[in-house]
LUMTOR-960066 format. One record per residue: residue number from 1; x, y, z of N, C-alpha, C in turn. Coordinates in Angstrom, 1 decimal. Each point is the difference from the previous one (the first is absolute). Example, Ala and Ser with C-alpha at 12.3 -4.5 7.8 and 13.67 -1.06 7.14 Angstrom:
BEGIN
1 13.2 -5.7 7.8 -0.9 1.2 0.0 0.9 1.2 0.0
2 -0.4 1.1 -0.7 0.9 1.1 0.0 -0.8 1.1 0.8
***
This chain:
BEGIN
1 -17.7 -8.9 15.2 1.0 0.8 -0.7 1.4 -0.3 0.5
2 1.0 -0.2 -0.9 1.3 -0.4 0.4 0.8 1.3 0.3
3 0.8 -0.1 1.1 0.8 1.1 0.4 1.2 0.2 -0.9
4 0.3 1.2 -0.3 1.2 0.3 -0.9 1.2 0.3 0.9
5 0.9 -0.9 0.1 1.2 0.2 0.8 1.0 1.0 -0.5
6 -0.2 0.4 -1.3 0.9 1.0 -0.6 -0.6 1.4 0.1
7 -1.2 0.2 0.4 -0.6 1.3 0.0 0.8 1.1 0.7
8 0.4 -0.2 1.2 0.8 1.0 0.7 1.3 0.4 -0.7
9 0.7 -1.0 -0.5 1.2 0.2 -0.8 -0.3 0.9 -1.2
10 -1.0 -0.4 -0.8 -0.3 0.7 -1.2 -0.5 1.4 0.2
11 -0.8 0.2 1.0 -0.4 1.4 0.4 1.2 0.8 0.4
12 0.9 -0.5 0.7 1.2 0.7 0.4 0.8 0.4 -1.2
13 0.1 -0.9 -1.0 0.8 0.4 -1.2 -0.7 1.2 -0.7
14 -1.3 -0.1 -0.1 -0.7 1.1 -0.7 0.0 1.3 0.8
15 -0.2 -0.1 1.3 0.1 1.3 0.8 1.3 0.6 0.0
16 1.1 -0.8 -0.1 1.3 0.6 0.0 0.6 0.3 -1.4
17 -0.9 -0.1 -1.0 0.4 0.4 -1.4 1.0 -0.9 -0.6
18 0.1 -1.2 0.4 1.0 -1.0 -0.5 -0.3 -0.2 -1.5
19 -1.2 -0.3 -0.5 -0.2 -0.2 -1.4 0.4 1.2 -0.9
20 -0.2 1.2 0.5 0.4 1.2 -0.8 1.6 0.0 0.0
21 0.6 -0.3 1.1 1.5 0.0 0.0 0.5 -1.1 -0.9
22 -0.6 -1.1 0.1 0.5 -1.2 -0.9 -0.2 0.4 -1.5
23 -1.1 0.7 -0.3 -0.3 0.3 -1.4 1.1 0.9 -0.5
24 0.5 1.0 0.8 1.1 0.9 -0.5 1.2 -0.8 -0.3
25 0.3 -1.1 0.7 1.2 -0.8 -0.2 -0.2 -1.1 -1.1
26 -1.2 -0.3 -0.4 -0.3 -1.1 -0.9 0.6 0.3 -1.4
27 0.6 -1.1 -0.5 0.6 0.1 -1.4 -1.1 -0.1 -1.0
28 -1.1 -0.8 0.2 -1.1 -0.1 -0.9 -1.3 0.3 0.7
29 -0.9 0.5 -0.7 -1.3 0.3 0.5 -1.1 -0.1 -1.1
30 -1.2 -0.4 0.4 -1.0 -0.2 -1.0 -1.3 0.8 0.4
31 -0.6 0.6 -1.0 -1.3 0.6 0.2 -1.0 -1.1 0.1
32 -1.3 0.3 0.3 -1.0 -1.0 0.0 -0.2 -0.7 -1.3
33 0.0 0.8 -1.1 -0.1 -0.6 -1.3 1.2 -0.9 -0.4
34 1.2 0.4 0.4 1.2 -0.8 -0.2 0.0 -1.3 0.8
35 -0.5 0.1 1.2 -0.2 -1.1 0.9 -0.9 -1.1 -0.7
36 -1.1 0.5 -0.4 -1.0 -0.9 -0.7 0.6 -0.7 -1.2
37 0.9 0.7 -0.7 0.6 -0.5 -1.2 1.0 -1.1 0.3
38 0.8 0.2 1.1 1.1 -0.8 0.3 -0.2 -1.1 1.1
39 -1.1 0.2 0.8 -0.2 -0.9 1.2 -1.5 -0.3 0.1
40 -0.3 -1.2 0.6 -1.3 -0.3 0.4 -0.1 0.2 1.5
41 -0.9 0.8 0.4 -0.1 0.3 1.5 -0.9 -1.1 0.6
42 0.6 -0.6 1.1 -0.7 -1.1 0.7 -0.4 0.4 1.4
43 0.4 1.2 0.5 -0.4 0.4 1.3 0.6 1.3 0.4
44 -0.7 0.7 0.9 0.4 1.3 0.6 0.0 -0.1 1.5
45 1.0 0.5 0.7 0.0 0.3 1.4 0.9 1.2 0.1
46 -0.5 1.2 -0.1 0.8 1.3 0.0 1.0 0.0 1.0
47 1.2 0.4 -0.3 0.5 0.5 -1.3 0.6 -1.0 -0.9
48 -0.5 -1.3 0.0 0.5 -1.0 -0.8 -1.0 -0.6 -1.0
49 0.5 -0.5 -1.1 -0.9 -0.6 -1.0 0.7 -1.3 -0.4
50 -0.8 -1.1 0.0 0.6 -1.3 -0.5 -0.3 -0.1 -1.5
51 1.0 -0.5 -0.7 -0.2 0.0 -1.5 0.6 -1.2 -0.6
52 -0.3 -0.3 -1.2 0.7 -0.9 -0.9 0.5 0.7 -1.2
53 1.3 -0.1 -0.2 0.6 0.7 -1.2 -0.4 -0.7 -1.2
54 -0.6 0.6 -1.0 -0.5 -0.6 -1.2 1.1 -0.5 -0.9
55 1.2 0.6 0.0 1.0 -0.4 -0.9 0.6 -1.4 0.3
56 0.0 -0.4 1.3 0.6 -1.3 0.4 -0.8 -0.8 1.0
57 -1.2 0.5 0.4 -0.8 -0.7 1.0 0.4 0.0 1.4
58 1.0 0.8 0.3 0.6 0.1 1.4 -1.0 0.7 0.9
59 -0.2 -0.6 1.2 -0.8 0.6 1.0 0.9 0.9 0.9
60 -0.6 1.1 0.5 0.8 0.9 0.9 -0.9 1.0 0.5
61 0.7 1.0 0.6 -0.7 1.1 0.6 0.7 1.3 -0.4
62 -0.8 1.1 0.2 0.5 1.3 -0.3 -0.6 1.0 1.0
63 0.6 1.1 0.2 -0.6 1.1 0.8 -0.7 0.9 -0.9
64 -0.9 0.8 0.6 -0.6 1.1 -0.8 -0.3 1.2 0.9
65 -0.1 1.1 -0.7 -0.4 1.3 0.7 -1.4 0.3 -0.5
66 -0.8 0.7 0.8 -1.4 0.3 -0.3 0.0 1.2 -1.0
67 0.7 1.1 0.4 0.0 1.2 -0.8 1.4 0.7 0.0
68 0.6 0.0 -1.2 -0.5 -0.6 -1.2 0.1 -1.5 0.0
69 -0.8 -0.7 -0.8 -0.1 -1.4 0.0 1.1 -0.6 -0.8
70 1.0 -0.6 0.6 1.1 -0.7 -0.6 0.2 -1.3 0.7
71 0.5 -1.0 -0.8 0.3 -1.3 0.5 1.5 -0.2 -0.2
72 0.7 -0.7 0.9 1.5 0.0 -0.1 0.6 -1.1 0.8
73 1.2 -0.3 -0.2 0.8 -1.0 0.8 -0.6 -1.4 -0.1
74 -0.1 -0.5 -1.2 -0.4 -1.4 -0.1 1.0 -0.9 0.7
75 -0.5 -0.9 0.8 0.8 -1.0 0.7 -0.6 -1.4 -0.2
76 0.7 -0.8 -0.7 -0.5 -1.4 -0.3 -0.1 -0.7 1.3
77 -1.1 -0.8 0.1 -0.3 -0.8 1.2 0.6 -1.4 -0.4
78 1.0 -0.4 0.7 0.7 -1.3 -0.3 -0.5 -1.1 0.9
79 -1.0 0.2 0.8 -0.5 -1.1 0.9 -0.5 -1.2 -0.9
80 0.3 -1.1 0.4 -0.3 -1.2 -0.8 -1.5 -0.3 -0.1
81 -0.8 0.5 1.0 -1.4 -0.3 0.0 -0.8 0.9 -1.0
82 0.8 1.0 -0.6 -0.6 0.8 -1.0 0.4 -0.3 -1.4
83 0.8 -1.1 -0.2 0.6 -0.3 -1.3 -1.0 -0.6 -1.0
84 -1.1 -0.5 0.5 -1.0 -0.5 -1.0 -0.8 1.0 -0.7
***
């Protein structure tokens, strides 16, 4: 099994309520149904989800909260190795 070097950081974000704080500040948010409509989900590592935006094929990531379940803060991944 591969060690997850981000686990401590991600757990700290969740334990400190960062996703909920970020949700309050988010300009856009998606419910699960809206996410399915607008994005293809390619992976989860709470509190993040990797997605492809259907409208333009851009890959990126978003944060999400568990309860209530909202997805928000799409950030396009501009790394060259993800361009294909």
